[in-house]
N, C-alpha and C positions, 0 to 999 in steps of 0.2 A: 909131198905137195899134196895139196887137197884140191878138190873140185867143187864149183858151184854151178848149180843150174841157173841159166840167164834166159829170159825171153829176147830173142835177138829181132824178130819181125814179124808183123801180121800180114797175110796176104789175104785180101778180101774176097770172099766167095763169088761176088758178083762178076769177078773178072772173068774173061775167056778162058776155057780150060787150057787150051794150048800156051796162052800166056801164063797162067798160073804155073803150069809145068816147068815151062822155061826158067821163069823166076825161081821157083823151089831147087831146081838143078843147080842155077848159078849161084844161089845162095849157100846151097850144101858144098858146091866145089871150092868156094870163096873160104868158106869157114875151114874146111880140111886143108886148104893150102897154107893157112895160118896156124896149122897145128891141132885144131879142135878134132878130136877122135869121134865124139858121140853127137849126133843132130837127128831131132825127131818133130814130129807134129804133136802138139798137146793133145791128147786124146778127150781132154774135157772141153775144148774149144769147138763149139757147135756150128756157128754160121760161117765163121772165119778160119784160115788156117793160121795157127800161131806156132811158129817155129821157136823151139828151144834148143840150146845147146849146151853141153857139160864143159865148162871153162876151167882150165887149171889156175889156181890162185896160189901164189908163193907166200 
């Protein structure tokens, strides 16, 4: 199987820090519950937090 890097969601930097952390934790857990092994914040995203994931493609 091969993998594909996909943009999953963007969390706006203007949101409250506690809200951003809760959203990111929930997104990470949900993706992992569905078999995604690698989830990260795009280091090239400057103002907003862009969540990327490596998805298996058959």
